[in-house]
N, C-alpha and C positions, 0 to 999 in steps of 0.2 A: 504494500500500500504506500503510495507516495505521501509526502507530508501534506500536500494540499488536500488529498482525500481524507487523511486523518483530521486535518483542521475542519473540513466540511462536516465530517461525522460528529466532531465535538461541538461545532457551532449548532448543528441540527439538534443535538441533544440539549444544549443549553436553551435554545429557543423553545423546544418542546416542554422542557421543565418550566419555563416561564408561563407557557400556555396552561399547563396543568394546575399551576398554583394561582392563576388569575381568578379573583372572586367572581367575575362574570361567568366563568365556567364551573368553578368548584361548588357554586350554590346548587348545581343540579346533581351532584354525586349522591347525596342522601345515604351515606355509609351507615348512619345510625339506624335508618329504617330498612336498608337493604344491605346487610352485612355480606351477602353473597357476591357483592360487587368488589370485594377486596380479595386479592389484589385487583386493582383497576386494570383492565386490558386496553391497550392502545394498538389498533391495527393500522399498519402503515401500508396503504394501497398505492403509494407513489414509488417512483424509481429512485428516490433519494435514500441513500444509506444512512441510517440514524444509529448512533451509539445508544443503546438502551440500558446502559449501566446505571444502577442505583436511582432509577426514576421514582419519584413520589408524587402523590396527588392528595392534597389536603392532609398531609402527614401520614398517609397510608402508602404502602408499597404499590407501585404500578409496573406492569410488564409490557414490553413491546413484542408484538407478534405480527405475522403475516396471515394468520388464520382468521377467517371471519367469525365474529361473535355478535350475537344480538345485544349484549350488554357492554360492548366495547365502544370506546371513542375511536372513530375511524378518521384517519388523516387522509383527506381526499386530494389535496394539492399542497405542495411544499416547494417553495423556490427561495434560494439564497443567492443574491447577486451583490457582490461587494459588501457594503455595510447596511444592507436592507434585506428583509425577509418577509415573505407572505406565507401564511398557512391557512388552509381551509379544512374544516372538520365537520363531522356529524356525530351526534350522540343520540342514536335512534331510540335507545331505551327511554329517553326523556323527550323525544321529538325535537331535539335541539340541533340547529345548524349554525355555523358561524365562520368568521374569518378574522384573522389577526394580522397586524403588521408590526414588525419589530425593526429596531434600528440599533446599530452598534456605534457606541460613542466611547472613545478612548479605550478600545479593546473589550468593552463590556456590552453585552446585549441587554436591551430593555424593551419592554412592551410599549409600543406606540399607541395602537388602537386595537380594541377587541370588541366585536359584535357577536353576541350569542343570543339567539332568539328561538323560542318555541314555535314550531310550525303549526 
């Protein structure tokens, strides 16, 4: 793996972690009411390779997978270009779809905008 591939995998992981911890999305996890959702599954349907090491969602373990699951958050689009990233997702168990934009400033990724809405 080249260093740029490793950097992209790490960037993708950092961005995904920011998404999973965003209150706009974490309000839909309902781990207290639905403990079967732990660990939270994230299904990556994109071609982007994501480092799934030590992901968490609202303090609970999260696992990255390529296998479909009705209770998973599905990453439907993920692009990283220079210091900007876009991610689109669906959390069908809650009827939620959304899109987030992220920016890197001084080497650190931060959430710029996140829309998550029930359909």
